[in-house]
MARKOL-830498 format. One record per residue (C-alpha): residue number from 1; residue in one letter; x negated, y, z. Coordinates in nm, 2 decimals. Layout:
<pts>
+-------+--------+--------+--------+--------+
! marnu ! drenba !   east !  north !     up !
+-------+--------+--------+--------+--------+
!   NUM !      A !      X !      Y !      Z !
...
+-------+--------+--------+--------+--------+
</pts>
This chain:
<pts>
+-------+--------+--------+--------+--------+
! marnu ! drenba !   east !  north !     up !
+-------+--------+--------+--------+--------+
!     1 !      M !   0.00 !   0.00 !   0.00 !
!     2 !      N !  -0.15 !   0.34 !  -0.09 !
!     3 !      I !  -0.11 !   0.67 !   0.09 !
!     4 !      F !   0.17 !   0.79 !  -0.13 !
!     5 !      E !   0.38 !   0.48 !  -0.07 !
!     6 !      M !   0.34 !   0.54 !   0.31 !
!     7 !      N !   0.51 !   0.88 !   0.26 !
!     8 !      S !   0.82 !   0.73 !   0.11 !
!     9 !      E !   0.87 !   0.44 !   0.36 !
!    10 !      P !   1.20 !   0.43 !   0.53 !
!    11 !      T !   1.17 !   0.55 !   0.89 !
!    12 !      T !   1.48 !   0.40 !   1.06 !
!    13 !      K !   1.31 !   0.32 !   1.39 !
!    14 !      L !   1.09 !   0.62 !   1.49 !
!    15 !      V !   1.21 !   0.63 !   1.85 !
!    16 !      A !   0.94 !   0.39 !   1.93 !
!    17 !      S !   0.67 !   0.27 !   2.18 !
!    18 !      T !   0.30 !   0.25 !   2.13 !
!    19 !      D !  -0.01 !   0.22 !   2.34 !
!    20 !      V !  -0.18 !   0.53 !   2.18 !
!    21 !      L !  -0.01 !   0.80 !   1.98 !
!    22 !      I !  -0.22 !   1.04 !   1.77 !
!    23 !      V !  -0.09 !   1.37 !   1.65 !
!    24 !      G !  -0.28 !   1.47 !   1.34 !
!    25 !      A !  -0.42 !   1.25 !   1.06 !
!    26 !      G !  -0.74 !   1.44 !   0.99 !
!    27 !      I !  -1.08 !   1.27 !   1.06 !
!    28 !      I !  -1.07 !   1.35 !   1.44 !
!    29 !      G !  -0.72 !   1.19 !   1.48 !
!    30 !      L !  -0.80 !   0.90 !   1.25 !
!    31 !      A !  -1.13 !   0.83 !   1.43 !
!    32 !      H !  -0.94 !   0.81 !   1.76 !
!    33 !      A !  -0.68 !   0.58 !   1.60 !
!    34 !      A !  -0.92 !   0.35 !   1.43 !
!    35 !      L !  -1.13 !   0.29 !   1.74 !
!    36 !      A !  -0.82 !   0.25 !   1.96 !
!    37 !      Q !  -0.69 !  -0.01 !   1.71 !
!    38 !      Q !  -1.02 !  -0.19 !   1.71 !
!    39 !      A !  -1.01 !  -0.20 !   2.09 !
!    40 !      G !  -0.69 !  -0.40 !   2.07 !
!    41 !      L !  -0.44 !  -0.12 !   2.14 !
!    42 !      S !  -0.13 !  -0.05 !   1.94 !
!    43 !      V !  -0.16 !   0.28 !   1.76 !
!    44 !      T !   0.07 !   0.53 !   1.59 !
!    45 !      V !  -0.04 !   0.83 !   1.40 !
!    46 !      I !   0.20 !   1.12 !   1.31 !
!    47 !      E !   0.11 !   1.39 !   1.06 !
!    48 !      R !   0.32 !   1.69 !   0.96 !
!    49 !      D !   0.19 !   1.71 !   0.60 !
!    50 !      H !   0.26 !   1.45 !   0.33 !
!    51 !      R !  -0.11 !   1.38 !   0.29 !
!    52 !      A !  -0.44 !   1.51 !   0.42 !
!    53 !      V !  -0.50 !   1.86 !   0.29 !
!    54 !      G !  -0.70 !   2.03 !   0.58 !
!    55 !      A !  -1.06 !   2.07 !   0.69 !
!    56 !      S !  -1.12 !   1.69 !   0.65 !
!    57 !      I !  -1.11 !   1.71 !   0.27 !
!    58 !      R !  -1.25 !   2.06 !   0.22 !
!    59 !      N !  -1.61 !   2.00 !   0.33 !
!    60 !      F !  -1.93 !   1.86 !   0.20 !
!    61 !      G !  -1.87 !   1.50 !   0.32 !
!    62 !      H !  -2.20 !   1.53 !   0.52 !
!    63 !      A !  -2.25 !   1.37 !   0.86 !
!    64 !      C !  -2.52 !   1.61 !   0.97 !
!    65 !      I !  -2.65 !   1.39 !   1.25 !
!    66 !      T !  -3.01 !   1.49 !   1.28 !
!    67 !      A !  -2.96 !   1.87 !   1.31 !
!    68 !      Q !  -2.73 !   1.84 !   1.61 !
!    69 !      H !  -2.86 !   1.92 !   1.96 !
!    70 !      G !  -2.77 !   1.81 !   2.31 !
!    71 !      E !  -2.43 !   1.66 !   2.36 !
!    72 !      T !  -2.32 !   1.69 !   2.00 !
!    73 !      Y !  -2.64 !   1.50 !   1.89 !
!    74 !      E !  -2.55 !   1.22 !   2.13 !
!    75 !      M !  -2.19 !   1.20 !   1.99 !
!    76 !      A !  -2.33 !   1.22 !   1.63 !
!    77 !      Q !  -2.56 !   0.93 !   1.69 !
!    78 !      A !  -2.30 !   0.73 !   1.87 !
!    79 !      G !  -2.05 !   0.77 !   1.58 !
!    80 !      R !  -2.30 !   0.68 !   1.31 !
!    81 !      K !  -2.25 !   0.31 !   1.34 !
!    82 !      H !  -1.87 !   0.35 !   1.33 !
!    83 !      W !  -1.89 !   0.55 !   1.01 !
!    84 !      L !  -2.07 !   0.26 !   0.84 !
!    85 !      D !  -1.85 !   0.00 !   1.01 !
!    86 !      F !  -1.52 !   0.15 !   0.90 !
!    87 !      A !  -1.65 !   0.22 !   0.55 !
!    88 !      A !  -1.70 !  -0.15 !   0.51 !
!    89 !      K !  -1.37 !  -0.24 !   0.67 !
!    90 !      A !  -1.15 !   0.02 !   0.50 !
!    91 !      G !  -1.34 !   0.04 !   0.17 !
!    92 !      F !  -1.43 !   0.41 !   0.15 !
!    93 !      W !  -1.75 !   0.53 !   0.00 !
!    94 !      A !  -2.04 !   0.60 !   0.25 !
!    95 !      I !  -2.41 !   0.59 !   0.21 !
!    96 !      E !  -2.71 !   0.63 !   0.43 !
!    97 !      S !  -2.83 !   0.92 !   0.22 !
!    98 !      G !  -3.03 !   1.12 !   0.47 !
!    99 !      A !  -3.06 !   1.50 !   0.42 !
!   100 !      L !  -3.33 !   1.71 !   0.25 !
!   101 !      V !  -3.42 !   2.04 !   0.40 !
!   102 !      V !  -3.59 !   2.26 !   0.13 !
!   103 !      A !  -3.87 !   2.50 !   0.25 !
!   104 !      T !  -3.95 !   2.79 !   0.02 !
!   105 !      T !  -4.18 !   2.98 !   0.26 !
!   106 !      E !  -4.46 !   2.89 !   0.50 !
!   107 !      T !  -4.23 !   3.00 !   0.80 !
!   108 !      E !  -3.96 !   2.75 !   0.69 !
!   109 !      L !  -4.21 !   2.47 !   0.66 !
!   110 !      Q !  -4.37 !   2.55 !   1.00 !
!   111 !      L !  -4.03 !   2.52 !   1.16 !
!   112 !      L !  -3.97 !   2.18 !   1.00 !
!   113 !      R !  -4.31 !   2.07 !   1.12 !
!   114 !      E !  -4.21 !   2.17 !   1.47 !
!   115 !      F !  -3.88 !   1.99 !   1.43 !
!   116 !      S !  -4.05 !   1.67 !   1.31 !
!   117 !      T !  -4.27 !   1.66 !   1.62 !
!   118 !      S !  -3.96 !   1.71 !   1.85 !
!   119 !      R !  -3.79 !   1.40 !   1.73 !
!   120 !      P !  -3.87 !   1.02 !   1.74 !
!   121 !      E !  -4.12 !   0.90 !   1.49 !
!   122 !      G !  -3.97 !   0.84 !   1.14 !
!   123 !      Q !  -3.65 !   1.04 !   1.20 !
!   124 !      V !  -3.78 !   1.36 !   1.04 !
!   125 !      M !  -4.04 !   1.33 !   0.77 !
!   126 !      V !  -4.22 !   1.64 !   0.65 !
!   127 !      L !  -4.26 !   1.65 !   0.27 !
!   128 !      N !  -4.48 !   1.83 !   0.03 !
!   129 !      A !  -4.36 !   2.03 !  -0.27 !
!   130 !      E !  -4.39 !   1.75 !  -0.52 !
!   131 !      E !  -4.18 !   1.51 !  -0.30 !
!   132 !      V !  -3.91 !   1.78 !  -0.26 !
!   133 !      R !  -3.91 !   1.84 !  -0.64 !
!   134 !      A !  -3.86 !   1.47 !  -0.71 !
!   135 !      K !  -3.57 !   1.44 !  -0.47 !
!   136 !      L !  -3.40 !   1.75 !  -0.63 !
!   137 !      G !  -3.46 !   1.63 !  -0.99 !
!   138 !      R !  -3.64 !   1.96 !  -1.07 !
!   139 !      E !  -3.90 !   1.98 !  -1.34 !
!   140 !      H !  -4.13 !   2.22 !  -1.15 !
!   141 !      T !  -4.25 !   2.29 !  -0.80 !
!   142 !      E !  -4.27 !   2.66 !  -0.84 !
!   143 !      G !  -4.12 !   2.83 !  -0.53 !
!   144 !      L !  -4.14 !   2.52 !  -0.32 !
!   145 !      H !  -4.36 !   2.50 !  -0.02 !
!   146 !      G !  -4.23 !   2.16 !   0.10 !
!   147 !      G !  -3.95 !   2.04 !   0.31 !
!   148 !      A !  -3.83 !   1.76 !   0.54 !
!   149 !      F !  -3.62 !   1.45 !   0.51 !
!   150 !      L !  -3.37 !   1.37 !   0.79 !
!   151 !      A !  -3.33 !   1.00 !   0.78 !
!   152 !      D !  -3.03 !   0.94 !   1.00 !
!   153 !      D !  -2.78 !   1.16 !   0.81 !
!   154 !      L !  -2.49 !   1.00 !   0.62 !
!   155 !      R !  -2.26 !   1.11 !   0.33 !
!   156 !      V !  -1.90 !   1.02 !   0.25 !
!   157 !      D !  -1.67 !   1.15 !  -0.02 !
!   158 !      P !  -1.45 !   1.41 !   0.15 !
!   159 !      R !  -1.18 !   1.40 !  -0.11 !
!   160 !      T !  -1.10 !   1.03 !  -0.05 !
!   161 !      T !  -1.23 !   0.92 !   0.29 !
!   162 !      V !  -0.94 !   1.02 !   0.52 !
!   163 !      G !  -0.68 !   0.90 !   0.28 !
!   164 !      I !  -0.84 !   0.56 !   0.25 !
!   165 !      L !  -0.89 !   0.53 !   0.62 !
!   166 !      A !  -0.53 !   0.62 !   0.69 !
!   167 !      G !  -0.41 !   0.37 !   0.43 !
!   168 !      W !  -0.62 !   0.09 !   0.59 !
!   169 !      L !  -0.50 !   0.18 !   0.94 !
!   170 !      H !  -0.14 !   0.16 !   0.83 !
!   171 !      R !  -0.19 !  -0.19 !   0.69 !
!   172 !      Q !  -0.30 !  -0.33 !   1.02 !
!   173 !      D !  -0.04 !  -0.53 !   1.22 !
!   174 !      D !  -0.06 !  -0.31 !   1.53 !
!   175 !      A !  -0.09 !   0.03 !   1.37 !
!   176 !      A !   0.13 !   0.28 !   1.18 !
!   177 !      V !   0.08 !   0.61 !   1.01 !
!   178 !      H !   0.38 !   0.84 !   0.96 !
!   179 !      F !   0.34 !   1.14 !   0.74 !
!   180 !      N !   0.58 !   1.43 !   0.71 !
!   181 !      T !   0.64 !   1.39 !   1.08 !
!   182 !      T !   0.60 !   1.70 !   1.30 !
!   183 !      A !   0.53 !   1.71 !   1.67 !
!   184 !      L !   0.79 !   1.94 !   1.84 !
!   185 !      G !   0.74 !   1.89 !   2.21 !
!   186 !      F !   0.55 !   1.70 !   2.47 !
!   187 !      G !   0.65 !   1.56 !   2.81 !
!   188 !      A !   0.68 !   1.26 !   3.04 !
!   189 !      G !   0.82 !   0.94 !   2.91 !
!   190 !      T !   1.07 !   0.69 !   3.06 !
!   191 !      E !   0.92 !   0.36 !   2.96 !
!   192 !      R !   0.57 !   0.50 !   2.89 !
!   193 !      K !   0.38 !   0.78 !   3.06 !
!   194 !      A !   0.41 !   1.03 !   2.78 !
!   195 !      R !   0.68 !   1.13 !   2.53 !
!   196 !      V !   0.65 !   1.33 !   2.20 !
!   197 !      E !   0.96 !   1.47 !   2.04 !
!   198 !      T !   0.91 !   1.49 !   1.66 !
!   199 !      S !   1.11 !   1.59 !   1.35 !
!   200 !      R !   1.19 !   1.22 !   1.30 !
!   201 !      G !   1.27 !   1.11 !   1.66 !
!   202 !      A !   1.09 !   1.05 !   1.98 !
!   203 !      F !   0.78 !   0.84 !   2.05 !
!   204 !      E !   0.66 !   0.72 !   2.39 !
!   205 !      A !   0.30 !   0.62 !   2.45 !
!   206 !      S !   0.07 !   0.52 !   2.73 !
!   207 !      H !  -0.16 !   0.80 !   2.60 !
!   208 !      V !  -0.13 !   1.08 !   2.35 !
!   209 !      F !  -0.42 !   1.25 !   2.17 !
!   210 !      I !  -0.33 !   1.58 !   2.00 !
!   211 !      C !  -0.58 !   1.64 !   1.72 !
!   212 !      V !  -0.45 !   1.94 !   1.52 !
!   213 !      G !  -0.78 !   2.12 !   1.44 !
!   214 !      H !  -0.75 !   2.50 !   1.42 !
!   215 !      D !  -0.38 !   2.49 !   1.49 !
!   216 !      V !  -0.42 !   2.46 !   1.87 !
!   217 !      D !  -0.29 !   2.81 !   1.91 !
!   218 !      Q !   0.04 !   2.72 !   1.74 !
!   219 !      L !   0.11 !   2.46 !   2.01 !
!   220 !      F !  -0.08 !   2.58 !   2.31 !
!   221 !      P !  -0.16 !   2.96 !   2.26 !
!   222 !      S !  -0.28 !   3.02 !   2.62 !
!   223 !      M !  -0.53 !   2.73 !   2.60 !
!   224 !      A !  -0.65 !   2.85 !   2.26 !
!   225 !      A !  -0.70 !   3.20 !   2.40 !
!   226 !      E !  -0.88 !   3.07 !   2.71 !
!   227 !      H !  -1.12 !   2.87 !   2.48 !
!   228 !      R !  -1.14 !   3.17 !   2.25 !
!   229 !      I !  -1.05 !   2.97 !   1.94 !
!   230 !      T !  -1.06 !   3.15 !   1.61 !
!   231 !      R !  -1.04 !   3.03 !   1.25 !
!   232 !      C !  -1.35 !   3.01 !   1.05 !
!   233 !      A !  -1.29 !   3.05 !   0.67 !
!   234 !      L !  -1.54 !   2.94 !   0.42 !
!   235 !      Q !  -1.57 !   2.96 !   0.04 !
!   236 !      M !  -1.68 !   2.65 !  -0.16 !
!   237 !      V !  -1.69 !   2.54 !  -0.52 !
!   238 !      S !  -1.74 !   2.22 !  -0.72 !
!   239 !      A !  -1.95 !   2.22 !  -1.03 !
!   240 !      S !  -2.11 !   1.99 !  -1.28 !
!   241 !      A !  -2.46 !   1.87 !  -1.19 !
!   242 !      P !  -2.75 !   1.95 !  -1.42 !
!   243 !      E !  -2.77 !   1.69 !  -1.69 !
!   244 !      S !  -2.90 !   1.34 !  -1.58 !
!   245 !      T !  -2.94 !   1.47 !  -1.22 !
!   246 !      T !  -2.86 !   1.24 !  -0.93 !
!   247 !      I !  -2.92 !   1.39 !  -0.58 !
!   248 !      V !  -2.88 !   1.14 !  -0.31 !
!   249 !      P !  -2.93 !   1.33 !   0.02 !
!   250 !      A !  -2.74 !   1.63 !   0.14 !
!   251 !      V !  -2.95 !   1.94 !   0.06 !
!   252 !      L !  -3.00 !   2.21 !   0.32 !
!   253 !      T !  -3.20 !   2.54 !   0.31 !
!   254 !      A !  -3.33 !   2.82 !   0.53 !
!   255 !      T !  -2.98 !   2.95 !   0.60 !
!   256 !      S !  -2.89 !   2.60 !   0.72 !
!   257 !      M !  -3.18 !   2.61 !   0.97 !
!   258 !      L !  -3.03 !   2.94 !   1.11 !
!   259 !      R !  -2.69 !   2.77 !   1.17 !
!   260 !      Y !  -2.77 !   2.42 !   1.32 !
!   261 !      D !  -2.87 !   2.41 !   1.68 !
!   262 !      A !  -3.15 !   2.16 !   1.65 !
!   263 !      F !  -3.34 !   2.40 !   1.43 !
!   264 !      T !  -3.26 !   2.72 !   1.62 !
!   265 !      H !  -3.42 !   2.57 !   1.93 !
!   266 !      M !  -3.76 !   2.55 !   1.76 !
!   267 !      P !  -4.04 !   2.81 !   1.84 !
!   268 !      S !  -4.04 !   2.94 !   1.48 !
!   269 !      A !  -3.66 !   3.01 !   1.47 !
!   270 !      P !  -3.69 !   3.38 !   1.56 !
!   271 !      A !  -3.96 !   3.43 !   1.29 !
!   272 !      L !  -3.74 !   3.25 !   1.04 !
!   273 !      R !  -3.44 !   3.47 !   1.12 !
!   274 !      A !  -3.65 !   3.79 !   1.08 !
!   275 !      E !  -3.78 !   3.66 !   0.75 !
!   276 !      V !  -3.44 !   3.58 !   0.61 !
!   277 !      E !  -3.30 !   3.91 !   0.73 !
!   278 !      A !  -3.57 !   4.09 !   0.54 !
!   279 !      A !  -3.56 !   3.88 !   0.22 !
!   280 !      H !  -3.19 !   3.79 !   0.20 !
!   281 !      P !  -2.97 !   4.02 !   0.40 !
!   282 !      D !  -2.69 !   3.96 !   0.15 !
!   283 !      L !  -2.67 !   3.59 !   0.25 !
!   284 !      L !  -2.66 !   3.67 !   0.62 !
!   285 !      E !  -2.38 !   3.93 !   0.56 !
!   286 !      I !  -2.15 !   3.65 !   0.43 !
!   287 !      G !  -2.26 !   3.40 !   0.69 !
!   288 !      A !  -2.41 !   3.18 !   0.43 !
!   289 !      N !  -2.51 !   2.82 !   0.47 !
!   290 !      V !  -2.66 !   2.75 !   0.13 !
!   291 !      M !  -2.63 !   2.37 !   0.09 !
!   292 !      F !  -2.48 !   2.11 !  -0.14 !
!   293 !      T !  -2.39 !   1.74 !  -0.18 !
!   294 !      Q !  -2.31 !   1.53 !  -0.48 !
!   295 !      R !  -1.99 !   1.33 !  -0.50 !
!   296 !      P !  -1.98 !   0.97 !  -0.64 !
!   297 !      D !  -1.83 !   1.11 !  -0.97 !
!   298 !      G !  -2.14 !   1.33 !  -1.01 !
!   299 !      T !  -1.99 !   1.67 !  -0.93 !
!   300 !      L !  -2.17 !   1.89 !  -0.69 !
!   301 !      L !  -2.00 !   2.05 !  -0.38 !
!   302 !      L !  -2.16 !   2.39 !  -0.33 !
!   303 !      G !  -2.13 !   2.64 !  -0.05 !
!   304 !      D !  -2.06 !   2.80 !   0.18 !
!   305 !      S !  -1.98 !   3.13 !   0.35 !
!   306 !      H !  -1.83 !   3.19 !   0.70 !
!   307 !      S !  -1.59 !   3.45 !   0.82 !
!   308 !      Y !  -1.40 !   3.46 !   1.15 !
!   309 !      D !  -1.05 !   3.58 !   1.24 !
!   310 !      L !  -0.74 !   3.46 !   1.43 !
!   311 !      T !  -0.55 !   3.44 !   1.10 !
!   312 !      Q !  -0.73 !   3.41 !   0.76 !
!   313 !      A !  -0.62 !   3.58 !   0.44 !
!   314 !      P !  -0.61 !   3.33 !   0.16 !
!   315 !      F !  -0.80 !   3.54 !  -0.09 !
!   316 !      L !  -1.15 !   3.44 !  -0.21 !
!   317 !      T !  -1.41 !   3.71 !  -0.28 !
!   318 !      E !  -1.58 !   3.65 !  -0.61 !
!   319 !      A !  -1.89 !   3.84 !  -0.50 !
!   320 !      T !  -1.94 !   3.60 !  -0.21 !
!   321 !      T !  -1.91 !   3.30 !  -0.44 !
!   322 !      G !  -2.16 !   3.47 !  -0.68 !
!   323 !      K !  -2.42 !   3.51 !  -0.40 !
!   324 !      L !  -2.38 !   3.14 !  -0.30 !
!   325 !      L !  -2.41 !   3.02 !  -0.66 !
!   326 !      Q !  -2.72 !   3.23 !  -0.73 !
!   327 !      A !  -2.90 !   3.10 !  -0.42 !
!   328 !      T !  -2.81 !   2.74 !  -0.50 !
!   329 !      A !  -2.92 !   2.77 !  -0.86 !
!   330 !      K !  -3.25 !   2.89 !  -0.74 !
!   331 !      V !  -3.29 !   2.58 !  -0.53 !
!   332 !      L !  -3.22 !   2.36 !  -0.83 !
!   333 !      D !  -3.43 !   2.58 !  -1.06 !
!   334 !      I !  -3.14 !   2.63 !  -1.31 !
!   335 !      D !  -2.97 !   2.94 !  -1.46 !
!   336 !      S !  -2.61 !   2.88 !  -1.37 !
!   337 !      F !  -2.33 !   2.63 !  -1.29 !
!   338 !      A !  -2.02 !   2.52 !  -1.48 !
!   339 !      I !  -1.76 !   2.57 !  -1.21 !
!   340 !      A !  -1.48 !   2.32 !  -1.19 !
!   341 !      E !  -1.30 !   2.43 !  -0.87 !
!   342 !      R !  -1.30 !   2.70 !  -0.60 !
!   343 !      W !  -1.13 !   2.66 !  -0.26 !
!   344 !      Q !  -1.11 !   2.80 !   0.09 !
!   345 !      G !  -1.19 !   2.58 !   0.39 !
!   346 !      I !  -1.07 !   2.66 !   0.74 !
!   347 !      Y !  -1.18 !   2.51 !   1.07 !
!   348 !      A !  -1.15 !   2.59 !   1.44 !
!   349 !      S !  -1.44 !   2.79 !   1.59 !
!   350 !      S !  -1.53 !   2.90 !   1.94 !
!   351 !      E !  -1.83 !   3.07 !   2.11 !
!   352 !      V !  -1.73 !   2.89 !   2.43 !
!   353 !      A !  -1.82 !   2.54 !   2.33 !
!   354 !      P !  -1.83 !   2.32 !   2.01 !
!   355 !      V !  -1.56 !   2.08 !   2.14 !
!   356 !      L !  -1.24 !   2.13 !   2.34 !
!   357 !      V !  -1.11 !   1.83 !   2.53 !
!   358 !      R !  -0.84 !   1.91 !   2.78 !
!   359 !      D !  -0.56 !   1.72 !   2.95 !
!   360 !      I !  -0.24 !   1.92 !   2.91 !
!   361 !      A !  -0.03 !   1.68 !   3.11 !
!   362 !      E !  -0.05 !   1.33 !   3.25 !
!   363 !      S !  -0.17 !   1.10 !   2.97 !
!   364 !      I !  -0.17 !   1.38 !   2.71 !
!   365 !      T !  -0.50 !   1.50 !   2.58 !
!   366 !      L !  -0.58 !   1.79 !   2.35 !
!   367 !      V !  -0.88 !   1.74 !   2.13 !
!   368 !      S !  -1.03 !   2.00 !   1.89 !
!   369 !      V !  -1.38 !   2.03 !   1.74 !
!   370 !      T !  -1.43 !   2.40 !   1.76 !
!   371 !      S !  -1.73 !   2.42 !   1.53 !
!   372 !      G !  -1.80 !   2.30 !   1.18 !
!   373 !      I !  -1.92 !   1.95 !   1.27 !
!   374 !      G !  -1.59 !   1.76 !   1.28 !
!   375 !      M !  -1.70 !   1.50 !   1.03 !
!   376 !      T !  -2.03 !   1.46 !   1.20 !
!   377 !      I !  -1.91 !   1.39 !   1.56 !
!   378 !      S !  -1.56 !   1.25 !   1.49 !
!   379 !      F !  -1.63 !   0.89 !   1.58 !
!   380 !      G !  -1.87 !   0.96 !   1.87 !
!   381 !      L !  -1.62 !   1.21 !   2.02 !
!   382 !      A !  -1.34 !   0.95 !   1.98 !
!   383 !      E !  -1.55 !   0.68 !   2.14 !
!   384 !      A !  -1.62 !   0.90 !   2.44 !
!   385 !      N !  -1.25 !   0.99 !   2.49 !
!   386 !      L !  -1.13 !   0.64 !   2.46 !
!   387 !      T !  -1.40 !   0.50 !   2.69 !
!   388 !      A !  -1.25 !   0.73 !   2.96 !
!   389 !      L !  -0.91 !   0.58 !   2.92 !
!   390 !      T !  -0.74 !   0.28 !   3.10 !
!   391 !      V !  -0.45 !   0.19 !   2.87 !
!   392 !      P !  -0.27 !  -0.14 !   2.92 !
!   393 !      R !  -0.24 !  -0.34 !   2.60 !
!   394 !      S !   0.11 !  -0.43 !   2.48 !
!   395 !      S !   0.28 !  -0.59 !   2.18 !
!   396 !      A !   0.55 !  -0.32 !   2.16 !
!   397 !      T !   0.66 !  -0.23 !   1.81 !
!   398 !      R !   0.60 !   0.11 !   1.67 !
+-------+--------+--------+--------+--------+
</pts>
């Protein structure tokens, strides 16, 4: 059964009981659902849209494991095995691609050397200019000082992964995914600890995880305000790759090193910021993270910019896209791209913490990744949340 067939299924018995109920079928919700199901719990997922259209499909498909720091690094590493496990079980595309960080100045390369010595041997490999050229498929090394290869990073296809995972989950005997089903209210249950009123009836569960991304403020405005959640909007494009070019790793640049915590903790980080501010102030003005990945069909996913507001206007600024494309073309040593698509991504962001996990009532937990690393830490975060639960197994129908 595919994801579209799920949408048209009759839902005659949606006042139902389940061990774990997930609100939201993005990657955070599905990671919680998949791990709960694998632990032997009955699982139900509800999603207000007819299919996944949010942040989980609008990104690079990059599990940026190596560049995390502290708790998020631990979650990223813990979730890595689950990405590969569920790729095999559910059948979505995933590869142990690693990531390539391109250095175009001596300052950038020095930071990568520092980063390499801060991590276990073999996790970060410093590369020379010729090695970077080969991984990019460029003809020349002009402008390249070297780079680094981050061995632990993974890639998936963002356009298809969550849909395939939802379809696989729905086919399991003890799981169900209901699209076009909106959560309307939360409270105590009668037969189970928690109850969720929805647009298609009521569900009761031993535990509920609310995984609605940046829409926390639509359900719990005071909690969103306390955590200072805002919406980060980004601009991205897809384009044809240069002829006969296959780029396996995710590709990062100096602007990436200014945004990921593991890099910003290095001694050379202030010098790098000063260097980029002097040479590329236009990129910093748009919050650029100049990076790209290549989908299985060969197209490149290019981006991205970052802006922050409580509500985001839907309009894309062409000058912003132009700056991103110009910077990316320089990395690949080409003149321009043949653009196929342009889109806006939106995710939750907070200066308070990268993750919000809060019990809003007994057996009801709100979960939101309030930074741009949802794909990266999804399974590790889900594992941590589920480990903390004590949910009795049952054979109740959903």
